[in-house]
N, CA, C and O atoms as CSV, one atom per row, in Angstrom:
chain,resi,resn,atom,element,x,y,z
A,1,MET,N,N,158.969,127.235,102.273
A,1,MET,CA,C,158.706,127.204,103.762
A,1,MET,C,C,157.876,128.577,103.925
A,1,MET,O,O,157.866,129.400,103.009
A,2,LYS,N,N,157.293,128.753,104.937
A,2,LYS,CA,C,155.989,129.568,105.298
A,2,LYS,C,C,157.064,130.211,106.493
A,2,LYS,O,O,157.613,129.492,107.328
A,3,LEU,N,N,157.247,131.655,106.409
A,3,LEU,CA,C,157.578,132.199,107.476
A,3,LEU,C,C,156.849,133.469,108.150
A,3,LEU,O,O,156.702,134.458,107.431
A,4,LEU,N,N,156.393,133.514,109.448
A,4,LEU,CA,C,155.507,134.121,110.335
A,4,LEU,C,C,155.891,135.211,110.877
A,4,LEU,O,O,156.641,134.964,111.822
A,5,TYR,N,N,155.665,136.693,110.659
A,5,TYR,CA,C,156.211,137.504,111.775
A,5,TYR,C,C,155.186,138.109,112.881
A,5,TYR,O,O,154.226,138.738,112.435
A,6,PHE,N,N,155.294,137.991,114.061
A,6,PHE,CA,C,154.911,138.229,115.337
A,6,PHE,C,C,155.228,139.962,115.987
A,6,PHE,O,O,156.292,140.578,116.033
A,7,ALA,N,N,153.824,140.382,116.433
A,7,ALA,CA,C,154.617,141.784,117.280
A,7,ALA,C,C,155.302,142.820,116.864
A,7,ALA,O,O,154.593,143.300,115.980
A,8,TRP,N,N,156.074,143.339,116.944
A,8,TRP,CA,C,156.978,144.386,116.498
A,8,TRP,C,C,158.035,144.027,115.356
A,8,TRP,O,O,158.694,144.771,114.628
A,9,LEU,N,N,157.962,142.382,115.461
A,9,LEU,CA,C,158.756,142.074,113.985
A,9,LEU,C,C,157.886,142.128,112.835
A,9,LEU,O,O,158.395,142.008,111.720
A,10,ARG,N,N,156.820,142.269,112.941
A,10,ARG,CA,C,155.734,142.175,111.696
A,10,ARG,C,C,155.885,143.758,111.629
A,10,ARG,O,O,156.437,144.030,110.563
A,11,SER,N,N,155.579,145.004,112.429
A,11,SER,CA,C,155.692,146.182,111.667
A,11,SER,C,C,157.304,146.553,111.275
A,11,SER,O,O,157.471,147.231,110.261
A,12,LYS,N,N,158.204,146.229,111.866
A,12,LYS,CA,C,159.459,146.575,111.155
A,12,LYS,C,C,160.023,145.528,110.156
A,12,LYS,O,O,161.243,145.530,109.993
A,13,ILE,N,N,159.387,144.773,109.576
A,13,ILE,CA,C,159.622,143.649,108.791
A,13,ILE,C,C,158.876,144.093,107.464
A,13,ILE,O,O,159.332,143.828,106.352
A,14,GLY,N,N,157.376,144.978,107.719
A,14,GLY,CA,C,156.418,145.235,106.975
A,14,GLY,C,C,155.729,144.333,106.331
A,14,GLY,O,O,155.275,144.738,105.260
A,15,GLN,N,N,155.418,142.914,106.695
A,15,GLN,CA,C,154.432,141.820,106.609
A,15,GLN,C,C,154.212,141.047,107.725
A,15,GLN,O,O,154.898,141.123,108.744
A,16,ALA,N,N,153.290,140.314,107.571
A,16,ALA,CA,C,153.136,139.020,108.666
A,16,ALA,C,C,153.664,137.890,108.238
A,16,ALA,O,O,154.418,137.168,108.890
A,17,GLU,N,N,153.215,137.678,106.939
A,17,GLU,CA,C,153.611,136.101,106.658
A,17,GLU,C,C,154.528,136.513,105.427
A,17,GLU,O,O,154.698,137.682,105.083
A,18,GLU,N,N,155.230,135.153,104.662
A,18,GLU,CA,C,155.920,135.078,103.297
A,18,GLU,C,C,155.942,133.940,103.411
A,18,GLU,O,O,156.074,133.395,104.507
A,19,GLU,N,N,155.811,133.272,102.232
A,19,GLU,CA,C,156.590,132.053,101.461
A,19,GLU,C,C,157.849,132.090,100.873
A,19,GLU,O,O,158.089,132.794,99.892
A,20,LEU,N,N,158.736,131.312,101.463
A,20,LEU,CA,C,160.171,131.293,100.668
A,20,LEU,C,C,160.525,130.233,100.342
A,20,LEU,O,O,159.967,129.330,100.966
A,21,ALA,N,N,161.331,129.885,99.513
A,21,ALA,CA,C,162.234,128.854,98.847
A,21,ALA,C,C,163.245,128.682,100.091
A,21,ALA,O,O,163.646,129.753,100.549
A,22,LEU,N,N,163.750,127.449,100.747
A,22,LEU,CA,C,164.705,127.368,101.172
A,22,LEU,C,C,165.828,127.485,100.922
A,22,LEU,O,O,166.318,126.358,100.844
A,23,PRO,N,N,166.815,128.523,100.677
A,23,PRO,CA,C,167.740,129.030,100.084
A,23,PRO,C,C,169.320,127.897,100.363
A,23,PRO,O,O,169.854,127.529,101.409
A,24,PRO,N,N,169.653,127.632,98.930
A,24,PRO,CA,C,171.025,126.818,99.035
A,24,PRO,C,C,171.680,126.676,100.053
A,24,PRO,O,O,172.218,127.737,100.370
A,25,GLY,N,N,171.952,125.632,100.909
A,25,GLY,CA,C,173.068,125.560,101.935
A,25,GLY,C,C,172.441,125.989,103.269
A,25,GLY,O,O,173.102,125.922,104.306
A,26,ILE,N,N,171.280,126.391,103.257
A,26,ILE,CA,C,170.970,126.765,104.889
A,26,ILE,C,C,170.373,125.303,105.308
A,26,ILE,O,O,169.963,124.401,104.578
A,27,SER,N,N,170.453,125.367,106.581
A,27,SER,CA,C,170.424,123.717,107.129
A,27,SER,C,C,169.357,124.099,108.365
A,27,SER,O,O,168.262,123.588,108.600
A,28,ASP,N,N,170.100,125.241,109.115
A,28,ASP,CA,C,169.133,125.337,110.398
A,28,ASP,C,C,168.270,126.833,110.417
A,28,ASP,O,O,168.124,127.610,109.474
A,29,VAL,N,N,167.825,126.941,111.628
A,29,VAL,CA,C,167.188,128.392,111.911
A,29,VAL,C,C,168.221,129.453,111.771
A,29,VAL,O,O,168.080,130.280,110.870
A,30,ALA,N,N,169.140,129.510,112.489
A,30,ALA,CA,C,170.609,130.580,112.551
A,30,ALA,C,C,170.903,130.484,111.016
A,30,ALA,O,O,170.863,131.606,110.510
A,31,GLY,N,N,171.135,129.666,110.278
A,31,GLY,CA,C,171.458,130.013,108.724
A,31,GLY,C,C,169.991,130.839,107.865
A,31,GLY,O,O,170.106,131.657,106.953
A,32,LEU,N,N,168.761,130.379,108.424
A,32,LEU,CA,C,167.479,131.326,107.985
A,32,LEU,C,C,168.012,132.626,108.614
A,32,LEU,O,O,168.644,133.406,107.901
A,33,ILE,N,N,167.805,132.882,109.828
A,33,ILE,CA,C,168.118,134.313,109.864
A,33,ILE,C,C,169.030,134.830,109.580
A,33,ILE,O,O,169.024,136.061,109.565
A,34,ALA,N,N,170.212,134.094,109.232
A,34,ALA,CA,C,171.553,135.393,108.285
A,34,ALA,C,C,171.312,135.459,106.857
A,34,ALA,O,O,171.917,136.253,106.137
A,35,HIS,N,N,170.406,134.608,106.416
A,35,HIS,CA,C,169.781,134.907,104.985
A,35,HIS,C,C,168.835,136.264,105.470
A,35,HIS,O,O,169.129,137.359,104.990
A,36,LEU,N,N,167.853,136.166,106.300
A,36,LEU,CA,C,166.887,137.240,106.370
A,36,LEU,C,C,167.920,138.580,106.804
A,36,LEU,O,O,167.521,139.711,106.528
A,37,GLN,N,N,168.911,138.446,107.314
A,37,GLN,CA,C,169.281,139.741,107.496
A,37,GLN,C,C,170.257,140.030,106.610
A,37,GLN,O,O,170.840,141.062,106.942
A,38,THR,N,N,170.583,139.652,105.841
A,38,THR,CA,C,171.247,140.038,104.302
A,38,THR,C,C,170.373,140.742,103.199
A,38,THR,O,O,170.651,141.092,102.052
A,39,ARG,N,N,169.070,140.839,104.041
A,39,ARG,CA,C,167.823,141.677,103.282
A,39,ARG,C,C,168.224,142.836,103.240
A,39,ARG,O,O,168.325,143.517,102.220
A,40,GLY,N,N,168.417,143.075,104.057
A,40,GLY,CA,C,168.713,144.655,104.922
A,40,GLY,C,C,167.565,145.100,105.381
A,40,GLY,O,O,166.621,144.327,105.551
A,41,GLY,N,N,167.496,146.229,105.609
A,41,GLY,CA,C,165.924,146.990,105.682
A,41,GLY,C,C,165.639,146.363,107.040
A,41,GLY,O,O,166.397,145.902,107.894
A,42,GLY,N,N,164.448,146.473,106.987
A,42,GLY,CA,C,163.302,145.673,108.147
A,42,GLY,C,C,164.006,144.564,108.829
A,42,GLY,O,O,164.068,144.421,110.051
A,43,TYR,N,N,164.566,143.738,107.873
A,43,TYR,CA,C,164.702,142.301,108.141
A,43,TYR,C,C,166.116,142.819,108.936
A,43,TYR,O,O,165.949,142.305,110.042
A,44,ALA,N,N,167.079,143.357,108.983
A,44,ALA,CA,C,168.390,143.828,109.460
A,44,ALA,C,C,167.992,143.965,110.824
A,44,ALA,O,O,168.197,143.259,111.811
A,45,ASP,N,N,167.332,145.112,110.641
A,45,ASP,CA,C,166.799,146.143,112.194
A,45,ASP,C,C,166.071,145.224,113.024
A,45,ASP,O,O,166.361,145.014,114.202
A,46,ALA,N,N,165.070,144.644,112.371
A,46,ALA,CA,C,164.227,143.354,113.413
A,46,ALA,C,C,165.341,142.229,113.929
A,46,ALA,O,O,165.236,141.918,115.115
A,47,LEU,N,N,166.311,141.639,113.224
A,47,LEU,CA,C,166.645,140.444,113.546
A,47,LEU,C,C,168.102,140.877,113.976
A,47,LEU,O,O,168.892,139.934,114.016
A,48,SER,N,N,168.568,142.001,114.275
A,48,SER,CA,C,169.480,142.550,114.683
A,48,SER,C,C,170.054,142.030,116.417
A,48,SER,O,O,171.218,142.026,116.816
A,49,ASN,N,N,169.089,141.720,117.014
A,49,ASN,CA,C,169.347,141.576,118.568
A,49,ASN,C,C,168.779,140.362,118.263
A,49,ASN,O,O,167.682,140.378,117.705
A,50,LEU,N,N,169.368,139.187,118.549
A,50,LEU,CA,C,168.668,137.726,118.795
A,50,LEU,C,C,168.683,137.142,119.927
A,50,LEU,O,O,168.721,135.917,120.050
A,51,ALA,N,N,168.649,138.143,121.080
A,51,ALA,CA,C,168.481,137.544,122.047
A,51,ALA,C,C,167.142,138.173,122.627
A,51,ALA,O,O,166.869,137.976,123.811
A,52,VAL,N,N,166.429,138.812,121.938
A,52,VAL,CA,C,164.614,139.328,121.891
A,52,VAL,C,C,163.973,138.531,120.610
A,52,VAL,O,O,162.859,138.913,120.251
A,53,VAL,N,N,164.449,137.695,120.053
A,53,VAL,CA,C,163.666,136.933,118.711
A,53,VAL,C,C,163.493,135.614,119.163
A,53,VAL,O,O,164.592,135.059,119.177
A,54,LYS,N,N,162.564,134.850,119.550
A,54,LYS,CA,C,162.279,133.421,119.734
A,54,LYS,C,C,161.537,133.020,118.494
A,54,LYS,O,O,160.703,133.680,117.875
A,55,VAL,N,N,162.102,131.528,118.188
A,55,VAL,CA,C,161.998,130.896,116.901
A,55,VAL,C,C,160.739,129.698,117.717
A,55,VAL,O,O,160.589,129.345,118.887
A,56,ALA,N,N,160.032,129.361,116.463
A,56,ALA,CA,C,159.021,128.393,116.583
A,56,ALA,C,C,159.216,127.529,115.337
A,56,ALA,O,O,159.235,128.210,114.312
A,57,VAL,N,N,159.344,126.404,115.173
A,57,VAL,CA,C,159.613,125.488,113.766
A,57,VAL,C,C,158.285,124.309,113.748
A,57,VAL,O,O,158.478,123.249,114.342
A,58,ASN,N,N,157.181,124.503,113.169
A,58,ASN,CA,C,156.344,123.768,112.942
A,58,ASN,C,C,155.386,123.763,114.690
A,58,ASN,O,O,155.194,122.791,115.420
A,59,GLN,N,N,155.081,124.797,114.843
A,59,GLN,CA,C,154.454,125.269,116.412
A,59,GLN,C,C,155.374,124.603,117.425
A,59,GLN,O,O,154.858,124.080,118.413
A,60,GLU,N,N,156.612,124.579,117.273
A,60,GLU,CA,C,157.218,123.681,118.598
A,60,GLU,C,C,158.534,125.025,118.397
A,60,GLU,O,O,159.134,125.506,117.435
A,61,TYR,N,N,158.528,125.263,120.014
A,61,TYR,CA,C,159.837,126.283,120.175
A,61,TYR,C,C,161.138,125.544,119.861
A,61,TYR,O,O,161.311,124.345,120.077
A,62,VAL,N,N,161.895,126.249,119.412
A,62,VAL,CA,C,163.255,125.638,119.152
A,62,VAL,C,C,164.565,126.624,119.198
A,62,VAL,O,O,164.430,127.836,119.035
A,63,PRO,N,N,165.518,126.172,119.372
A,63,PRO,CA,C,166.813,126.934,119.614
A,63,PRO,C,C,167.280,127.053,118.190
A,63,PRO,O,O,166.743,126.378,117.312
A,64,PHE,N,N,168.458,128.055,117.880
A,64,PHE,CA,C,168.651,128.561,116.323
A,64,PHE,C,C,169.737,127.360,115.673
A,64,PHE,O,O,170.373,127.589,114.645
A,65,SER,N,N,169.830,126.277,116.298
A,65,SER,CA,C,170.500,125.077,115.983
A,65,SER,C,C,169.285,123.904,115.255
A,65,SER,O,O,169.479,122.753,114.862
A,66,HIS,N,N,168.212,124.596,115.271
A,66,HIS,CA,C,167.128,123.211,115.076
A,66,HIS,C,C,167.294,123.655,113.381
A,66,HIS,O,O,167.372,124.723,112.774
A,67,PRO,N,N,167.300,122.277,113.029
A,67,PRO,CA,C,167.047,122.094,111.359
A,67,PRO,C,C,165.979,122.455,110.861
A,67,PRO,O,O,164.936,121.969,111.296
A,68,VAL,N,N,165.955,123.450,109.765
A,68,VAL,CA,C,165.059,123.395,108.740
A,68,VAL,C,C,164.804,122.958,107.297
A,68,VAL,O,O,165.689,122.910,106.443
A,69,VAL,N,N,163.662,122.676,107.118
A,69,VAL,CA,C,163.818,121.909,105.690
A,69,VAL,C,C,162.679,122.401,104.830
A,69,VAL,O,O,161.843,122.887,105.592
A,70,PRO,N,N,162.345,122.473,103.773
A,70,PRO,CA,C,161.381,123.236,102.718
A,70,PRO,C,C,160.108,122.096,102.972
A,70,PRO,O,O,160.046,120.875,102.828
A,71,GLY,N,N,159.055,123.226,103.463
A,71,GLY,CA,C,157.780,123.198,103.877
A,71,GLY,C,C,157.291,123.173,105.174
A,71,GLY,O,O,156.151,122.934,105.572
A,72,ASP,N,N,158.431,123.484,105.856
A,72,ASP,CA,C,158.416,124.073,107.462
A,72,ASP,C,C,157.791,125.105,107.688
A,72,ASP,O,O,157.666,125.944,106.796
A,73,GLU,N,N,157.265,125.282,108.899
A,73,GLU,CA,C,156.209,126.687,109.041
A,73,GLU,C,C,157.663,127.548,110.060
A,73,GLU,O,O,158.232,126.972,110.987
A,74,VAL,N,N,157.897,128.518,109.744
A,74,VAL,CA,C,159.059,129.124,111.088
A,74,VAL,C,C,158.253,130.194,111.324
A,74,VAL,O,O,157.656,130.822,110.449
A,75,ALA,N,N,158.221,130.461,112.753
A,75,ALA,CA,C,157.376,131.811,113.124
A,75,ALA,C,C,158.580,132.420,114.113
A,75,ALA,O,O,159.181,131.816,115.001
A,76,LEU,N,N,158.755,133.919,113.647
A,76,LEU,CA,C,159.718,134.489,114.641
A,76,LEU,C,C,158.825,135.487,115.396
A,76,LEU,O,O,157.904,136.025,114.782
A,77,PHE,N,N,159.054,135.779,116.757
A,77,PHE,CA,C,158.416,136.377,117.612
A,77,PHE,C,C,159.361,137.169,118.517
A,77,PHE,O,O,160.564,137.279,118.281
A,78,PRO,N,N,158.683,137.760,119.661
A,78,PRO,CA,C,160.113,138.281,120.821
A,78,PRO,C,C,159.341,137.580,121.713
A,78,PRO,O,O,158.142,137.331,121.594
A,79,PRO,N,N,160.072,137.270,122.611
A,79,PRO,CA,C,159.432,136.651,124.038
A,79,PRO,C,C,158.305,136.950,124.150
A,79,PRO,O,O,157.797,137.993,123.740
A,80,VAL,N,N,157.567,135.728,124.940
A,80,VAL,CA,C,156.367,135.935,125.931
A,80,VAL,C,C,156.723,136.174,127.252
A,80,VAL,O,O,157.696,135.674,127.816
A,81,THR,N,N,155.910,136.958,127.744
A,81,THR,CA,C,156.151,137.517,129.377
A,81,THR,C,C,154.762,137.696,129.711
A,81,THR,O,O,153.801,138.090,129.050
A,82,GLY,N,N,154.885,137.341,130.807
A,82,GLY,CA,C,153.872,136.921,131.732
A,82,GLY,C,C,153.066,138.250,132.184
A,82,GLY,O,O,153.626,139.257,131.752
A,83,GLY,N,N,152.026,138.492,132.858
A,83,GLY,CA,C,151.291,139.755,133.267
A,83,GLY,C,C,149.988,139.871,133.381
A,83,GLY,O,O,149.491,140.945,133.721
């Protein structure tokens, strides 16, 4: 699966994107985020407050309960605000 990080998430994690094999037992966005948090460092910091993290799977906004499968493209980003 391809993970994409946008805005301040990118700077905290230290990269814009990465390829990740879907870990066994993970079936939804919430599980994927929990897995990323266990990496510690920038991942734990960037994903510590999920109220300020939005997710898209295959370019569609989704809730944390949305399923993920190998080959998905998952984008994590802060909420978009008008201006």
